C-alpha positions in Angstrom: -9.5 2.9 7.4 -9.3 -0.7 7.3 -12.8 -2.6 7.5 -14.3 -2.5 11.0 -16.4 -5.6 10.7 -14.7 -8.9 11.5 -17.7 -10.9 12.5 -16.9 -13.3 15.3 -18.8 -16.5 15.9 -20.1 -17.2 19.3 -20.5 -20.9 19.1 -21.4 -22.6 22.3 -23.6 -25.7 22.5 -25.1 -26.6 25.8 -24.8 -30.4 26.4 -27.8 -31.9 28.2 -27.5 -35.3 30.0 -30.0 -36.7 27.4 -27.8 -35.5 24.6 -24.7 -37.1 26.2 -26.5 -40.4 26.3 -27.2 -40.2 22.6 -23.5 -40.4 21.8 -22.4 -43.9 20.9 -19.3 -43.5 23.1 -19.3 -40.9 25.9 -15.5 -41.2 26.1 -15.2 -40.3 22.4 -17.5 -37.4 22.8 -15.4 -35.9 25.6 -12.3 -36.6 23.6 -13.7 -34.6 20.7 -14.7 -31.7 23.0 -11.2 -31.7 24.6 -9.4 -31.8 21.3 -11.3 -28.8 20.0 -10.7 -26.9 23.2 -7.0 -27.6 22.8 -7.0 -26.3 19.3 -6.3 -29.7 17.7 -9.1 -29.4 15.1 -7.9 -32.2 12.9 -8.1 -34.7 15.8 -11.5 -33.3 16.9 -12.8 -33.6 13.4 -11.6 -37.3 13.1 -13.3 -38.1 16.5 -16.7 -36.6 15.5 -16.6 -38.3 12.2 -15.9 -41.6 14.0 -18.9 -40.9 16.3 -21.1 -40.3 13.2 -20.0 -43.5 11.6 -21.1 -45.4 14.7 -24.3 -43.3 15.1 -25.2 -41.5 11.8 -28.4 -40.0 13.4 -26.5 -38.1 16.2 -27.5 -34.5 15.8 -25.1 -33.4 18.5 -22.2 -35.0 16.8 -23.1 -33.1 13.5 -23.2 -29.9 15.5 -19.8 -30.4 17.0 -18.4 -31.5 13.7 -19.7 -28.2 12.3 -18.0 -26.3 15.0 -14.7 -27.9 14.3 -15.1 -27.2 10.6 -15.8 -23.5 11.4 -12.5 -23.4 13.3 -10.8 -24.5 10.1 -12.7 -21.9 8.0 -14.4 -24.7 6.1 -17.7 -22.9 6.1 -19.6 -24.8 3.4 -18.9 -28.1 5.0 -19.9 -26.7 8.4 -23.2 -25.4 6.9 -24.0 -29.0 5.7 -23.3 -30.3 9.2 -25.5 -27.8 10.9 -28.4 -28.3 8.4 -28.1 -32.1 9.1 -28.3 -31.4 12.8 -31.5 -29.4 12.2 -33.0 -32.2 10.2 -32.2 -34.8 12.8 -33.2 -32.8 15.9 -35.9 -30.3 15.0 -36.8 -29.8 18.7 -33.4 -28.1 19.2 -33.3 -26.5 15.8 -33.2 -23.0 17.4 -29.7 -23.7 18.7 -28.5 -25.0 15.4 -30.1 -22.1 13.5 -28.3 -19.7 15.7 -25.0 -21.2 14.8 -25.9 -21.6 11.2 -26.8 -18.0 10.9 -23.3 -17.0 12.1 -21.7 -19.4 9.6 -23.7 -18.0 6.7 -22.8 -14.5 7.8 -19.1 -15.5 7.8 -19.6 -16.3 4.0 -21.3 -12.9 3.5 -24.6 -14.7 2.7 -26.4 -12.1 4.8 -29.9 -12.6 3.5 -29.8 -16.3 4.3 -28.1 -15.6 7.6 -30.9 -13.2 8.5 -33.5 -15.8 7.7 -31.7 -18.3 9.9 -31.5 -15.8 12.8 -35.2 -15.0 12.5 -36.0 -18.7 12.5 -34.6 -18.9 16.0 -37.2 -16.5 17.4 -40.0 -18.2 15.5 -39.0 -21.4 17.3 -39.4 -19.6 20.7 -35.7 -19.5 21.4 -35.5 -18.7 25.1 -32.3 -16.8 24.8 -33.7 -14.1 22.6 -30.8 -11.8 23.4 -28.6 -14.1 21.4 -31.0 -13.8 18.5 -30.7 -10.0 18.6 -27.0 -10.3 18.8 -26.7 -12.5 15.8 -29.3 -10.6 13.8 -27.4 -7.4 14.6 -24.1 -8.8 13.2 -26.0 -9.9 10.0 -27.5 -6.4 9.6 -24.0 -4.9 9.9 -22.9 -7.1 7.0 -25.7 -5.6 4.9 -25.0 -2.0 6.0 -28.4 -1.8 7.6 -26.9 0.2 10.5 -30.0 1.8 12.0 -31.7 -1.6 12.3 -28.6 -3.1 13.8 -28.5 -0.3 16.4 -32.0 -1.3 17.4 -31.1 -5.0 17.6 -27.9 -4.3 19.7 -29.7 -2.1 22.1 -32.4 -4.7 22.6 -29.7 -7.4 23.2 -28.1 -5.1 25.8 -31.5 -4.6 27.5 -32.2 -8.3 27.6 -28.8 -9.4 28.8 -27.0 -6.5 30.5 -24.6 -8.8 32.4 -23.1 -10.2 29.2 -23.3 -7.2 27.0 -19.7 -6.5 26.0 -20.1 -8.0 22.6 -23.4 -6.2 22.1 -21.7 -2.9 22.8 -19.1 -3.8 20.3 -21.8 -4.4 17.6 -23.5 -1.2 18.7 -20.2 0.6 18.1 -20.1 -0.8 14.5 -23.6 0.4 13.8 -22.9 3.9 15.1 -19.7 4.1 13.0 -21.8 3.2 10.0 -24.0 6.2 10.8 -21.0 8.5 11.2 -21.9 8.9 14.9 -18.3 8.6 15.9 -18.4 10.0 19.5 -21.2 7.6 20.4 -19.4 4.8 18.7 -16.3 5.5 20.8 -18.4 5.5 23.9 -19.9 2.1 23.0 -16.4 0.6 22.4 -15.1 2.0 25.7 -18.1 0.5 27.5 -17.3 -2.9 25.8 -13.7 -2.6 27.1 -14.9 -1.7 30.6 -17.1 -4.9 30.6 -14.4 -7.1 29.0 -11.0 -5.5 29.4 -9.2 -8.4 27.8 -11.1 -8.4 24.5 -8.3 -7.4 22.1 -10.6 -6.8 19.1 -12.4 -4.0 20.9 -9.1 -2.1 21.4 -8.4 -2.6 17.8 -11.7 -1.2 16.6 -11.4 1.7 19.1 -8.0 2.5 17.6 -9.4 2.4 14.0 -12.2 4.9 14.8 -9.8 7.2 16.7 -7.4 7.1 13.7 -10.2 7.9 11.3 -10.8 11.1 13.4 -7.0 11.9 13.3 -6.8 11.4 17.1 -3.5 9.6 16.5 -2.1 9.7 20.1 -5.3 8.1 21.5 -5.3 5.6 18.6 -1.7 4.7 19.4 -2.6 4.0 23.0 -5.5 1.7 21.9 -3.2 -0.2 19.5 -0.5 -0.5 22.1 -3.1 -2.2 24.4 -4.1 -4.5 21.6 -0.4 -5.4 21.1 0.0 -6.0 24.8 -2.9 -8.5 24.9 -1.9 -10.2 21.7 1.7 -9.6 20.7 1.5 -12.3 18.0 -0.9 -10.3 15.7 1.1 -8.6 12.9 -2.0 -6.6 11.9 -2.0 -4.8 15.2 1.6 -3.8 14.8 0.9 -2.6 11.3 -2.0 -0.4 12.5 0.2 0.9 15.4 3.0 1.9 13.0 0.6 3.8 10.8 -0.6 6.1 13.6 2.9 6.5 15.0 4.0 7.6 11.5 1.3 10.3 11.5 2.9 11.7 14.7 6.5 11.4 13.2 7.4 9.1 16.0 9.9 7.5 13.7 11.9 5.3 16.0 8.7 3.8 17.3 7.5 3.3 13.7 10.8 1.5 13.0 10.3 -0.9 16.0 6.7 -1.6 15.2 7.4 -2.2 11.5 10.2 -4.6 12.3 7.9 -6.5 14.6 5.2 -6.7 11.9 7.7 -8.0 9.5 9.0 -10.6 11.9 5.4 -11.9 12.4 4.5 -11.6 8.8 7.5 -11.5 6.4 5.3 -11.2 3.4 3.7 -7.9 4.4 4.8 -5.5 1.7 3.2 -2.5 3.5 5.3 -3.1 6.6 8.5 -3.1 4.5 7.3 0.2 2.9 6.7 1.8 6.3 10.0 0.6 7.6 11.7 2.1 4.5 10.0 5.4 5.0 10.9 5.6 8.7 14.5 4.8 8.1 14.8 7.3 5.2 13.2 10.1 7.3 15.4 9.3 10.3 18.5 9.5 8.0 17.8 13.2 7.5 18.4 14.0 11.1 21.1 11.5 12.2 24.3 12.3 10.3 26.3 9.6 12.1 24.1 6.7 11.0 22.7 8.4 7.8 24.3 6.1 5.3 23.5 2.8 7.1 19.9 3.9 7.6 19.6 4.7 3.9 21.0 1.3 3.0 18.5 -0.4 5.3 15.7 1.7 3.8 16.8 0.7 0.3 16.7 -3.0 1.3 13.2 -2.5 2.9 11.8 -0.8 -0.2 13.3 -3.4 -2.5 11.5 -6.1 -0.5 8.3 -4.2 -0.6 8.6 -4.0 -4.4 9.4 -7.7 -4.6 6.3 -8.6 -2.6 4.0 -6.0 -4.3 5.4 -5.2 -7.7 2.3 -3.4 -8.9 2.2 -0.9 -6.1 3.3 2.5 -7.5 4.1 3.9 -4.0 6.7 1.2 -3.3 8.6 2.1 -6.5 8.3 5.8 -5.7 9.6 5.2 -2.2 12.6 3.3 -3.6 13.3 6.1 -6.0 13.2 8.7 -3.3 15.7 6.8 -1.1 18.0 6.5 -4.1 17.8 10.3 -4.6 18.9 10.7 -0.9 22.0 8.7 -1.9 22.6 10.6 -5.1 22.0 7.4 -7.1 20.0 9.2 -9.7 20.1 6.7 -12.5 18.6 4.0 -10.2 16.2 6.6 -8.9 15.0 7.4 -12.4 14.3 3.7 -13.1 12.3 3.2 -9.9 10.3 6.5 -10.3 9.5 5.8 -14.0 8.1 2.4 -13.0 6.0 4.1 -10.4 4.7 6.5 -13.1 4.0 3.6 -15.5 1.8 2.1 -12.8 0.2 5.4 -11.9 0.7 7.9 -14.7 -1.3 10.7 -13.0 0.7 10.6 -9.8 1.7 14.3 -9.6 4.3 13.8 -6.9 6.1 11.1 -8.8 6.2 13.2 -12.0 7.6 16.1 -10.1 10.2 13.9 -8.5 11.2 12.7 -11.9 11.8 16.3 -12.9 14.2 16.7 -10.0 16.1 13.5 -10.9 16.4 14.6 -14.5 17.7 18.0 -13.4 20.2 16.3 -11.1 21.6 14.6 -14.2 21.7 17.9 -16.1 19.0 16.7 -18.4 17.0 20.0 -17.9 15.7 19.9 -21.5 13.6 16.8 -20.6 12.0 18.3 -17.5 9.1 20.2 -19.1 7.7 17.1 -20.9 7.6 14.7 -18.0 4.7 16.1 -16.0 0.9 15.9 -16.7 0.4 18.8 -14.3 -1.4 21.9 -15.8 0.9 24.8 -16.6 0.5 27.1 -13.6 0.8 24.3 -10.9 3.7 22.8 -12.9 5.6 26.1 -12.8 5.1 26.3 -9.0 6.2 22.8 -8.5 9.2 23.0 -10.9 10.4 26.1 -9.0 10.1 24.3 -5.6 11.6 21.0 -6.8 14.4 22.4 -9.0 15.5 24.9 -6.4 17.6 22.5 -4.4 19.2 21.3 -7.7 20.1 24.9 -8.7 21.2 25.6 -5.2 23.7 22.8 -5.3 25.0 24.2 -8.6 25.4 27.6 -7.0 22.8 29.1 -9.3 21.0 30.7 -6.4 19.6 33.6 -8.3 17.8 31.3 -10.8 16.5 29.2 -7.9 15.2 32.3 -6.1 13.5 33.6 -9.2 11.8 30.2 -9.8 10.5 30.0 -6.2 9.4 33.6 -5.9 7.3 33.0 -9.1 5.8 30.0 -7.4 4.9 32.1 -4.4 3.3 34.8 -6.6 1.1 32.1 -8.2 0.3 30.3 -4.9 1.1 32.5 -1.9 -0.4 30.1 0.6 1.9 27.1 -0.2 4.0 26.3 2.8 6.5 24.2 1.0 7.3 27.1 -1.4 8.0 29.6 1.4 10.2 26.9 3.1 12.2 26.3 -0.1 12.7 30.1 -0.5 14.1 30.2 3.0 16.5 27.3 2.2 17.8 29.0 -1.0 18.2 32.4 0.8 20.1 30.7 3.6 22.4 29.2 1.0 23.3 32.7 -0.1 23.9 33.6 3.6 20.9 36.0 3.5 19.8 34.8 6.9 17.4 37.7 7.8 15.4 37.2 4.6 15.6 33.4 5.0 14.2 33.8 8.5 11.3 35.8 7.2 10.5 33.1 4.6 10.7 30.3 7.1 8.5 32.3 9.6 5.9 32.6 6.8 6.0 28.8 6.2 5.5 28.3 10.0 2.6 30.8 10.0 0.9 28.8 7.2 1.7 25.4 8.9 2.5 25.8 12.6 3.0 22.0 12.9 5.7 21.8 10.3 8.5 20.3 12.3 11.1 20.6 9.5 10.4 24.4 9.2 11.0 24.9 13.0 14.2 22.8 12.8 15.5 24.9 9.8 14.7 28.1 11.6 16.8 26.9 14.5 19.7 26.2 12.2 19.5 29.7 10.7 19.2 31.4 14.1 22.2 29.3 15.4 24.3 30.5 12.4 23.6 34.0 13.5 24.6 33.2 17.0 21.1 33.8 18.3 21.3 30.7 20.4 18.4 31.4 22.8 16.0 31.8 19.9 17.5 28.8 18.1 17.1 26.6 21.2 13.4 27.6 21.3 13.0 26.7 17.6 14.8 23.3 18.1 12.6 22.6 21.1 9.5 23.1 19.1 10.8 20.9 16.3 11.6 18.1 18.7 8.1 18.5 20.3 6.5 18.1 16.8 8.4 15.0 16.0 11.9 15.6 14.8 14.1 12.9 16.4 16.5 14.3 18.9 20.2 13.8 18.0 
């Protein structure tokens, strides 16, 4: 799961009439506030610096300058501005300390942030709920989740009418204690109180995804995308949970949108490549064009993140699908160089070598111990032997794999494919049924069963198998 804590700054300064009079130019003061509100931070910064040149002892101007610097992520400069505000206006130091604590937390300086937050209560800060809120956020940063829970619950008690953010922090603290159901309840309450807070939907989706509740997670991420369609990260999270449900067309759409918003996101290109490659297996008409698109996506992922073994491996696999075995070998070997102990990559290299009739090299390519290697070689080389009409050798290899590991779904599935290749449909059906017994949610096994039944003219049973495959995620033709 991606990090849950993105600590937001609640930076609001109440301007009293006396404070307004302190400004050298009231018009300039309001211009600075307006520029910041409009997102023109450079102009706002220039205005507040001009006010300070005219009135270097104006604490309010330092505070507003600090706020503008925070908006630009210039936290060290912002800290200096807030500390100067504290020095110049100690009577209102509680306000500045509250903001300063948030700025320090944003720099992961949690002990200092905690000290600043506690200073607000020492100064008899009237809005003690804000103190508990800021303190809670700081405690999260230090993984002090039980203390944070206490702080958030106290903030909720003191300020129930504005408690959406407090419930969000409470959710973080409960996640940190692995109390996921309570955390979900806290996030849902935050959404009820503030239904337009996009971050809460995002956090809710992350927790649901962590619990493998992918359909609910997708709904939460969809809502985040609806509220803020310009955030590439939301689309990336959405595509990840859609992929878990084999909703490949939707993964493709979400990946393309993530790439449009963030063209340098290597992971989005990888996910797009995987979605296109997987769709190509079920869409004969568009198979080659999808594989070519997948190749392009994987190459871009490799360009953006050349040290990611998975991207090289993905490129290799899509080359295998196109029977471009020499290029596949190059890509897979690079993946193995980056991750020498990647068992899947080593086994895939065996298949590629076998496809090039370099069987004598197969045994020395894998770091897998002997027994697991025999199982995997049988399963991975079977399709190669199948294509060479060496069905008996393939069947022997796979049956030995089943003897050594009788609970491996993939091995039973591979046996069914090889038996079907010999037109031994009844035996193939038994093997596929065993694969389905071991993994009832294996969509490919249900689809293959449908194909075998259809070849035997058992169309009613075939239709039921196809229906189950479609339900589990195989795209409809």
